[in-house]
C-alpha positions in Angstrom: 9.6 -1.0 -2.5 12.3 1.2 -4.1 13.9 4.6 -3.0 13.1 7.1 -5.9 15.1 10.3 -6.4 13.1 13.2 -5.0 13.6 16.8 -5.2 13.5 19.5 -2.5 9.9 20.2 -1.0 10.3 23.6 -1.6 10.7 23.1 -5.9 7.6 22.5 -8.1 9.1 19.2 -9.1 9.1 18.0 -5.6 5.7 19.3 -4.1 4.7 17.2 -7.4 6.6 14.1 -6.4 5.3 14.4 -3.3 1.4 14.3 -4.5 0.6 17.4 -2.6 -1.6 19.4 -3.5 0.2 22.7 -3.5 2.0 21.0 -6.1 -1.3 21.1 -8.7 -1.7 24.9 -7.3 2.3 25.9 -7.8 2.0 24.0 -11.5 -1.3 25.9 -12.3 0.3 28.7 -11.3 4.0 28.5 -13.2 4.6 28.8 -16.7 3.1 25.9 -18.7 6.5 24.2 -20.2 7.9 23.8 -16.7 4.4 22.5 -15.1 4.5 20.3 -18.0 8.3 19.1 -17.8 8.0 18.9 -14.0 4.6 16.4 -15.1 6.1 14.2 -17.2 9.4 13.5 -15.2 6.6 12.0 -12.6 4.5 10.2 -14.9 7.3 8.7 -16.6 9.7 8.1 -13.2 7.7 7.1 -10.8 8.0 8.8 -7.4 6.1 6.6 -5.0 8.4 4.8 -2.1 5.6 2.0 -2.1 3.5 2.4 -5.3 1.3 -0.4 -4.0 -0.1 1.4 -1.4 0.4 5.5 -2.9 -1.8 7.1 -5.2 -0.5 9.4 -7.8 -2.4 8.2 -11.2 -6.0 10.2 -10.5 -3.6 13.5 -9.8 -1.3 13.2 -12.2 -4.6 12.8 -15.0 -5.9 15.8 -13.3 -3.1 18.0 -13.8 -3.0 17.2 -17.2 -6.5 17.8 -18.2 -5.9 21.1 -16.2 -3.0 21.6 -18.3 -4.4 20.5 -21.5 -1.0 18.2 -21.8 -0.3 15.9 -25.2 0.7 12.4 -24.6 3.3 12.4 -27.1 6.2 11.9 -23.9 3.7 8.8 -22.6 3.8 7.2 -25.8 7.6 7.3 -26.3 8.1 6.2 -22.8 5.6 3.2 -23.8 7.3 2.0 -26.8 10.6 3.1 -25.8 13.0 0.2 -26.9 13.6 -0.6 -23.0 9.7 -1.7 -23.3 11.6 -4.9 -24.7 14.4 -5.7 -22.3 12.7 -4.0 -18.7 9.3 -5.8 -17.9 8.9 -4.8 -14.7 5.6 -3.0 -13.8 7.2 0.0 -11.9 8.1 1.1 -15.2 5.2 1.4 -17.1 2.7 1.3 -14.2 2.3 4.8 -13.2 2.0 5.7 -16.8 -0.5 3.4 -18.0 -3.0 4.1 -14.6 -2.9 8.3 -15.8 -3.9 6.8 -18.9 -6.7 4.8 -17.8 -7.6 8.0 -15.6 -7.9 10.4 -18.8 -9.9 7.7 -21.2 -12.5 7.8 -18.1 -12.3 11.8 -18.6 -13.2 10.7 -22.5 -9.5 11.7 -23.6 -9.8 9.3 -26.7 -6.0 9.5 -27.1 -5.4 8.0 -24.0 -8.1 5.1 -25.1 -6.2 4.3 -28.3 -2.8 4.9 -26.8 -3.7 2.4 -23.9 -5.3 -0.1 -26.9 -2.0 0.1 -28.7 0.1 -1.0 -25.6 -2.2 -4.1 -24.7 -1.6 -5.3 -27.8 2.5 -4.5 -28.2 3.5 -4.0 -24.8 5.3 -5.8 -22.4 3.1 -4.8 -19.2 0.2 -5.7 -21.3 -1.6 -7.1 -18.8 -1.9 -3.6 -17.1 -3.2 -1.9 -20.0 -5.8 -5.0 -20.3 -7.3 -3.7 -17.3 -7.2 -0.4 -17.2 -9.1 -0.9 -20.5 -11.5 -3.7 -19.1 -12.8 -0.5 -16.9 -13.1 2.0 -19.4 -13.3 0.0 -23.0 -16.4 -1.1 -24.8 -16.8 -4.7 -25.6 -16.1 -4.3 -29.5 -12.6 -2.8 -28.3 -12.0 -5.4 -25.9 -12.7 -8.1 -28.4 -10.4 -6.2 -30.6 -7.8 -7.5 -28.6 -8.0 -10.9 -28.4 -6.4 -11.5 -31.7 -3.0 -9.6 -30.3 -3.0 -10.8 -26.6 -3.6 -14.7 -27.6 -1.1 -14.6 -30.1 1.4 -14.3 -27.0 0.8 -17.3 -26.0 1.9 -20.5 -28.3 -0.6 -23.1 -28.8 1.9 -25.7 -27.0 1.8 -27.2 -23.8 3.8 -24.7 -22.2 1.4 -22.2 -24.0 -1.4 -23.0 -22.5 -0.5 -23.3 -18.9 1.3 -19.4 -19.8 -2.1 -18.9 -21.1 -4.5 -20.3 -17.8 -1.7 -18.5 -15.6 -2.8 -15.5 -17.4 -6.3 -15.6 -17.5 -6.2 -16.7 -13.5 -4.5 -13.9 -12.6 -6.1 -11.0 -14.4 -7.2 -8.2 -11.9 -10.4 -7.5 -14.3 -11.9 -10.7 -15.8 -14.0 -8.7 -18.4 -12.3 -9.1 -21.5 -11.4 -13.1 -20.9 -15.3 -13.3 -20.1 -16.0 -11.8 -23.7 -13.3 -13.9 -25.5 -14.7 -17.1 -23.9 -17.9 -16.5 -26.1 -16.0 -15.4 -29.1 -17.0 -18.1 -31.9 -13.0 -17.9 -32.7 -11.2 -17.5 -29.7 -13.9 -19.1 -27.4 -12.6 -22.7 -26.9 -9.0 -21.7 -26.2 -10.0 -19.6 -23.7 -12.5 -21.4 -22.0 -9.8 -24.4 -22.1 -7.4 -21.8 -20.1 -10.1 -20.9 -18.1 -10.9 -24.6 -17.4 -8.0 -25.3 -16.7 -7.5 -23.1 -14.2 -9.9 -24.2 -12.0 -8.8 -27.9 -12.2 -5.0 -26.8 -11.0 -7.0 -25.0 -8.0 -9.0 -28.3 -7.4 -5.5 -30.5 -7.6 -3.9 -28.2 -5.0 -6.6 -28.4 -2.9 -6.4 -31.9 -3.2 -2.5 -32.2 -2.1 -2.3 -30.1 1.0 1.3 -30.3 2.2 0.6 -29.0 5.3 -0.5 -29.9 9.0 -3.1 -32.9 9.1 -5.5 -33.7 11.6 -3.6 -35.5 14.5 -0.5 -33.6 14.4 1.1 -32.9 17.8 2.7 -29.5 19.0 6.5 -31.3 17.7 5.1 -32.0 14.3 4.0 -28.4 14.0 7.1 -26.9 14.7 9.2 -29.5 12.8 6.8 -28.5 9.7 7.3 -25.0 9.7 11.7 -25.7 10.2 11.3 -27.7 7.4 9.1 -24.9 5.0 11.4 -23.0 6.0 14.5 -24.8 5.1 13.1 -25.6 1.8 11.7 -21.8 0.7 13.2 -19.5 3.0 11.1 -16.6 2.1 7.7 -17.7 2.9 5.8 -17.1 6.4 5.7 -20.5 7.5 5.8 -19.6 10.9 2.7 -17.5 11.0 0.7 -20.3 9.8 2.3 -22.8 12.3 1.5 -20.6 15.1 -2.5 -20.6 14.0 -1.8 -24.7 13.9 -0.4 -24.6 17.5 -3.3 -22.7 18.5 -5.7 -25.8 17.5 -3.1 -28.5 19.0 -1.4 -27.3 21.8 -2.9 -27.8 25.5 -1.6 -27.0 28.8 0.7 -30.3 29.0 2.7 -28.4 25.8 3.8 -25.5 27.5 7.4 -26.7 28.7 7.9 -28.0 25.0 6.8 -24.5 24.0 8.8 -22.5 25.9 11.9 -24.1 25.4 11.3 -24.0 21.5 11.0 -20.3 22.0 14.2 -20.2 23.8 16.5 -22.2 22.1 14.8 -24.2 19.0 16.1 -23.4 15.3 14.6 -20.2 13.6 11.6 -21.0 12.1 10.4 -23.2 15.0 11.4 -20.6 17.5 9.6 -18.0 16.0 6.5 -20.2 15.7 6.6 -20.8 19.3 7.6 -17.1 20.4 3.9 -16.4 18.3 2.0 -18.6 19.7 2.9 -17.9 23.5 2.5 -14.1 22.4 -0.9 -14.9 21.2 -2.3 -16.8 24.2 -0.2 -14.0 26.3 1.9 -16.6 28.3 3.4 -14.6 31.0 6.9 -16.0 30.3 6.8 -14.5 26.8 8.0 -10.8 27.2 11.3 -12.3 28.7 11.9 -14.6 25.7 10.7 -11.8 23.1 13.7 -9.6 24.8 16.2 -12.1 24.8 15.0 -13.0 21.3 15.9 -9.7 19.9 18.6 -8.4 22.0 20.8 -11.8 21.6 23.7 -10.8 19.7 23.6 -13.9 17.4 20.0 -13.6 17.0 18.6 -14.1 13.6 16.6 -11.8 11.3 14.2 -14.5 11.4 13.5 -14.7 15.0 14.1 -11.0 16.1 11.5 -10.0 13.3 9.0 -12.7 15.0 9.7 -11.8 18.4 9.1 -8.0 17.3 5.9 -9.2 15.6 4.7 -11.1 18.4 4.9 -8.0 20.7 3.1 -5.8 18.5 0.0 -8.5 18.7 -0.2 -8.8 22.3 -3.2 -7.0 24.0 -2.9 -7.3 27.6 -2.0 -5.3 30.4 1.2 -7.2 30.6 2.4 -5.7 27.5 1.4 -2.4 28.1 3.5 -2.0 31.5 6.2 -3.8 29.8 6.2 -1.1 26.9 6.9 1.4 29.0 10.0 0.1 30.3 11.1 -0.6 27.0 10.0 2.7 25.3 13.4 4.0 26.4 15.4 2.1 24.4 17.1 3.3 21.3 16.8 -0.2 19.2 13.9 -1.7 17.6 12.4 -2.9 20.4 12.2 0.6 21.9 10.5 1.4 18.7 8.0 -1.9 19.0 7.4 -0.4 22.5 6.7 3.3 21.4 4.2 2.2 18.5 2.2 0.0 21.3 2.0 3.2 23.6 0.8 5.3 20.8 -1.6 3.2 19.5 -2.9 2.0 22.6 -1.5 3.6 25.7 -3.0 6.6 27.9 -2.6 10.3 28.4 0.3 10.1 30.7 2.1 8.2 27.8 2.4 11.4 25.7 5.7 12.2 27.1 7.2 8.5 25.9 5.0 8.9 22.2 6.6 12.6 21.7 9.8 11.2 22.3 10.1 8.4 20.4 8.4 10.7 17.2 11.2 13.4 17.8 14.0 10.6 18.0 12.7 8.7 14.9 12.7 12.1 12.8 15.8 13.0 13.9 17.6 9.3 13.4 15.5 8.3 10.1 14.2 11.1 8.5 10.6 12.1 7.7 10.0 9.4 5.4 10.4 6.4 7.7 7.8 3.6 8.1 7.9 3.7 11.7 6.6 7.3 12.2 3.5 6.0 11.1 2.1 4.5 14.0 3.9 7.6 16.3 2.0 10.0 13.8 -1.3 8.4 14.5 -0.2 8.2 18.3 0.2 11.9 18.4 -3.0 13.0 16.6 -5.1 10.0 19.0 -3.5 11.5 22.1 -4.2 15.0 20.7 -0.5 16.1 21.7 -0.6 19.7 20.9 3.3 20.0 21.5 4.0 17.7 18.8 2.1 20.0 15.7 5.6 21.5 14.6 7.1 18.0 14.3 3.9 17.0 12.4 4.2 20.1 10.0 8.1 19.0 8.9 6.6 15.4 8.4 4.0 16.8 6.4 6.2 19.1 4.5 9.1 16.5 4.1 7.7 13.4 3.4 8.3 11.6 0.3 5.4 9.0 1.3 1.6 10.2 0.4 0.4 7.8 2.9 2.3 9.2 5.7 1.7 13.0 4.9 -2.2 11.5 5.3 -1.8 10.3 8.5 0.2 13.6 9.4 -2.5 15.8 8.2 -4.7 14.1 10.4 -2.6 14.3 13.4 -2.7 18.0 12.7 -6.4 18.3 12.6 -6.7 16.8 16.1 -3.3 19.2 17.3 -3.1 22.3 15.5 -5.4 25.1 15.3 -4.3 26.7 12.1 -4.8 23.6 10.2 -8.1 24.3 8.8 -7.0 27.6 7.4 -3.7 26.1 6.5 -2.6 22.7 5.3 -6.1 21.7 5.3 -6.7 23.9 2.0 -4.1 22.3 0.0 -5.5 18.9 0.7 -8.4 19.5 -1.0 -6.1 18.8 -4.4 -3.4 15.9 -2.7 -3.5 12.9 -4.3 -4.5 10.8 -1.7 -8.5 10.2 -1.5 -8.6 10.2 2.8 -6.7 13.4 2.7 -9.1 14.9 0.3 -11.8 13.9 2.4 -10.3 14.7 5.6 -9.4 18.0 4.1 -13.3 18.3 3.1 -14.6 18.2 6.8 -12.1 20.9 8.0 -10.7 23.4 5.2 -12.3 26.5 6.4 -14.5 28.1 3.6 -13.2 31.8 4.0 -10.9 31.1 0.9 -12.6 31.3 -2.6 -10.3 28.3 -3.4 -11.9 25.9 -1.2 -15.2 26.7 -2.5 -14.5 26.5 -6.1 -12.5 23.0 -5.5 -15.3 21.5 -3.2 -17.8 22.0 -6.2 -15.4 20.3 -8.5 -14.8 17.6 -6.3 -18.9 17.1 -6.0 -19.1 16.6 -9.7 -16.1 14.7 -10.4 -17.3 11.2 -11.8 -13.8 9.9 -10.9 -13.8 10.8 -7.2 -14.7 8.5 -4.6 -17.6 8.1 -2.6 -16.4 9.3 0.7 -15.0 12.3 -0.5 -17.9 13.0 -2.2 -19.8 12.7 0.9 -17.3 14.7 3.1 -17.9 17.5 0.5 -21.7 17.3 0.5 -21.7 17.7 4.1 -19.8 21.0 3.6 -22.2 21.9 0.4 -25.2 21.2 1.8 -25.4 19.6 4.9 -29.3 18.1 4.4 -28.2 16.5 1.6 -25.2 14.5 2.9 -27.9 13.0 6.0 -30.4 11.8 3.0 
C-alpha cells in the first residue's frame, strides 16, 4: 500500500482518481483534451491506495473507448527507460490491466502493445497473464522464445524458470509451451522441478509435531518469530494450541498471556480469546494499554478481541467504546458489526470521531460505515455522504453507498445514479437495484451494462431485475 497524491474531489482529475461515476459523466462533458489528460494521468500514475483490493482498470478502459483515446501515452510509459530500473508492479500494473480490457473490447492496438511488452518489459508476467485471457494460441506460442530467453540455461536460470512457471497466475501459456516441440522439454522440466520442490517442502515440515506440549508450541512460535520477525507464527501456533491444550494447561497459558516474550504472549492471547476464557479480556486490555507493550503484542491482543463472539466481549466493548485509543476503536467496530439498536449512539459517535481524527480515507471507517447501514442510523447520513464524496478509497465509497441506501431516502435519485458508472462492480450492482429510472441516463446505462460482455454477472443479474424482472428469475 502507498499514499498517492489525490486531487480535490470537486475536480475532474479528483473524480477520475477516485473512480466515481461522476468522473465518467464529467469527462464526457468536458473538452476532450482535458478529459484525455486527466485519464492518462490516472492510468500512468496509479491513484489507488491499495491496488490489490480496489478496481480501476475496467473503469478507465471504458472511458478510453468513450473518448476514442489512442495508446501513445501508455506506450511511452511502458517502454520508458524507467522500466529497466523500476520493476515494481505498481508502476505498470494498472496500464497493463487497462490494455487487457481494451484487448477484450477488440482493440487490436492494445493486444499488440501487450505482446510487445510481454516480450521486452520488466513486468512481463503481468502482461502475459492479461494475454492468457485474451490472446489466441498462436499469439501466445510466439512469445515462448522471448520469455524463455530471460532465463539462462544454468542451474540458477532453471530454478528461476521453475519459480516463474509455478507463480504464473494464468497457466495457459505455460501449458501451450509445454506442448511445443522446441521449447516443451525445457518448460516441462521446469514444471516437474516445481512439483518436486513442493513435495520436498511437504516432506520436511518445520512446524509442530504430534506429541508437542503447550510449552513446545509457545517456544516454537517465539523461535520462529525471532528468526523471521515478519511471519505470522503466533496465528499458526494458536491453532496448534487448540489441538494440544487442555484444562490443566490454563495456568501456563494465563502466565504466558501476561508476561511471556512477544510471540509466545501473542499466541497465548489468541488461544485464550478463541476459547472465551473469562480472564482474557483483562489480559487484552493490559496488553494494549501497557506503555512498553510491543506492536506484536498489542496488535495480537486487538486481533484476538475482534475475533471474540461471546456476550462478555460485547459487554466489555460497550465499556471500551468511549476510549479514544486503539482499544476503543476495536470496541466500536465490534458494536458496529454485532451490536444492537441500543448501541447506535456509540457507533455514531465513533464514526464521527474517526472522520474528524483520521479523515475520510481511514480503513477504520470500513466497519463503522457498515454498522451505520446495518443499524439504519438515519442521522448518520450526512457523515456517510461526506465519506462517499471525499474518500480516495473506492472500496470504502462502495460501503458508504450501501449504508446510504439504508439510511438516506434521497439515495435512489442522487448518488445511486452516478454509482451506475462506478469503478467497483459491487457499487454498480447496488446502483442497479436502487437507481431511480425517472432519470433518462439510468435506463440508458442499465441497457449498456446489460449488453457489455465485460460486465460482472452479478451486475447484469441486478440490471435484468430492473429491465425485465421476469427474466431475472429464470
